[in-house]
Kinemage of the C-alpha trace (Angstrom):
@kinemage 1
@onewidth
@group {chain A} dominant
@subgroup {mainchain}
@vectorlist {calphas} color= white
{ca met a 1} P -69.678 -98.575 -96.747
{ca thr a 2} L -67.800 -96.825 -93.943
{ca glu a 3} L -69.808 -94.679 -91.536
{ca ile a 4} L -69.050 -90.959 -91.622
{ca tyr a 5} L -69.280 -89.197 -88.274
{ca thr a 6} L -70.674 -85.685 -88.600
{ca leu a 7} L -69.464 -82.750 -86.521
{ca val a 8} L -70.214 -79.014 -86.484
{ca lys a 9} L -67.451 -76.410 -86.634
{ca lys a 10} L -66.613 -74.748 -83.289
{ca asp a 11} L -68.784 -77.109 -81.199
{ca thr a 12} L -67.176 -77.899 -77.846
{ca ala a 13} L -69.147 -80.879 -76.530
{ca pro a 14} L -69.480 -83.688 -79.134
{ca gln a 15} L -68.411 -87.166 -78.139
{ca ile a 16} L -67.486 -90.271 -80.099
{ca arg a 17} L -67.875 -93.665 -78.459
{ca ala a 18} L -65.977 -96.614 -79.885
{ca thr a 19} L -66.179 -100.227 -78.758
{ca leu a 20} L -62.860 -101.859 -79.616
{ca thr a 21} L -63.134 -105.510 -80.668
{ca arg a 22} L -60.937 -108.203 -82.154
{ca glu a 23} L -61.691 -108.802 -85.824
{ca asp a 24} L -61.084 -112.560 -85.650
{ca asp a 25} L -63.501 -113.456 -82.844
{ca gly a 26} L -65.425 -110.263 -81.991
{ca ser a 27} L -64.205 -110.173 -78.383
{ca val a 28} L -63.681 -106.769 -76.780
{ca ile a 29} L -60.162 -105.437 -76.390
{ca asn a 30} L -59.421 -105.026 -72.681
{ca phe a 31} L -56.964 -102.160 -72.317
{ca ser a 32} L -57.495 -101.443 -68.609
{ca gly a 33} L -54.385 -99.952 -67.038
{ca gly a 34} L -53.416 -98.512 -70.412
{ca thr a 35} L -54.394 -95.543 -72.532
{ca cys a 36} L -56.274 -94.939 -75.752
{ca val a 37} L -56.058 -91.948 -78.090
{ca leu a 38} L -57.772 -90.708 -81.231
{ca lys a 39} L -55.472 -88.908 -83.681
{ca phe a 40} L -57.333 -86.426 -85.906
{ca arg a 41} L -56.194 -85.049 -89.267
{ca lys a 42} L -57.538 -83.494 -92.467
{ca lys a 43} L -58.292 -86.210 -95.037
{ca asp a 44} L -55.467 -86.924 -97.501
{ca thr a 45} L -52.858 -85.197 -95.322
{ca thr a 46} L -50.282 -86.467 -92.834
{ca asn a 47} L -50.343 -83.624 -90.296
{ca ile a 48} L -52.018 -84.578 -87.000
{ca leu a 49} L -54.207 -81.613 -85.965
{ca phe a 50} L -54.826 -82.852 -82.419
{ca thr a 51} L -55.005 -85.980 -80.289
{ca leu a 52} L -57.862 -86.845 -77.927
{ca ser a 53} L -57.405 -89.154 -74.940
{ca ala a 54} L -60.223 -91.559 -74.145
{ca ala a 55} L -61.929 -91.068 -70.793
{ca asn a 56} L -61.688 -94.034 -68.436
{ca val a 57} L -65.007 -94.029 -66.590
{ca gly a 58} L -65.904 -97.019 -64.424
{ca gln a 59} L -64.782 -100.103 -66.297
{ca asn a 60} L -64.899 -98.601 -69.822
{ca phe a 61} L -61.386 -99.705 -70.715
{ca glu a 62} L -61.965 -103.215 -69.359
{ca asp a 63} L -65.085 -103.434 -71.546
{ca gly a 64} L -63.212 -102.160 -74.623
{ca ile a 65} L -65.037 -98.816 -74.648
{ca ala a 66} L -63.229 -95.619 -75.608
{ca leu a 67} L -65.085 -92.325 -75.144
{ca phe a 68} L -63.530 -89.327 -76.890
{ca ser a 69} L -64.742 -85.785 -76.156
{ca phe a 70} L -64.064 -82.848 -78.466
{ca ser a 71} L -63.551 -79.591 -76.568
{ca gly a 72} L -61.936 -76.160 -76.709
{ca thr a 73} L -60.745 -75.335 -80.208
{ca asn a 74} L -60.538 -78.936 -81.483
{ca leu a 75} L -63.188 -78.244 -84.135
{ca his a 76} L -62.008 -74.768 -85.163
{ca his a 77} L -61.001 -75.951 -88.634
{ca asn a 78} L -62.322 -75.522 -92.165
{ca ala a 79} L -65.394 -77.477 -93.171
{ca gly a 80} L -64.541 -80.696 -94.975
{ca tyr a 81} L -63.509 -84.305 -94.551
{ca tyr a 82} L -61.237 -85.495 -91.758
{ca glu a 83} L -59.895 -88.838 -90.538
{ca gly a 84} L -59.252 -90.408 -87.167
{ca glu a 85} L -56.992 -93.221 -86.040
{ca ile a 86} L -57.371 -95.019 -82.715
{ca glu a 87} L -54.242 -96.165 -80.898
{ca val a 88} L -54.124 -98.224 -77.698
{ca thr a 89} L -51.128 -98.384 -75.384
{ca tyr a 90} L -51.435 -101.333 -73.014
{ca ser a 91} L -50.150 -101.222 -69.442
{ca ser a 92} L -47.132 -103.257 -70.628
{ca gly a 93} L -46.175 -100.419 -73.014
{ca val a 94} L -47.151 -102.413 -76.124
{ca ile a 95} L -48.874 -100.213 -78.748
{ca glu a 96} L -51.674 -101.395 -81.036
{ca thr a 97} L -53.214 -99.221 -83.745
{ca leu a 98} L -56.667 -100.192 -84.947
{ca tyr a 99} L -56.621 -100.812 -88.682
{ca glu a 100} L -59.917 -99.098 -89.525
{ca ile a 101} L -59.664 -95.362 -90.165
{ca leu a 102} L -62.631 -93.353 -88.889
{ca glu a 103} L -64.114 -90.816 -91.282
{ca phe a 104} L -65.515 -87.446 -90.202
{ca tyr a 105} L -67.270 -84.574 -91.940
{ca leu a 106} L -67.016 -81.164 -90.305
{ca arg a 107} L -69.654 -78.713 -91.488
{ca asp a 108} L -69.848 -74.965 -90.948
{ca asp a 109} L -72.094 -73.648 -88.183
{ca phe a 110} L -75.098 -71.482 -89.150
């Protein structure tokens, strides 16, 4: 069963931390010198609502860690199910998209 990440509408501080690993041997993906983004869309649609860039703090990227922070109006959308896709661009310019799609549920605030 895939984990569903829960978020609250109009929040401006949630974070998602992902450790990127190779499926075949479990080793971390070192993408230091590159970039990593999370593309966010409503489930069962193709329109990207926004893209978050991972923060490179210390040696996060070297250790395969991507930290994504939601801010501003990122979560000003209708309650419901959303999806995320993580894409790494290495320093060489080579792009790798992680196969697993992240699932999110955005609920209304009180």
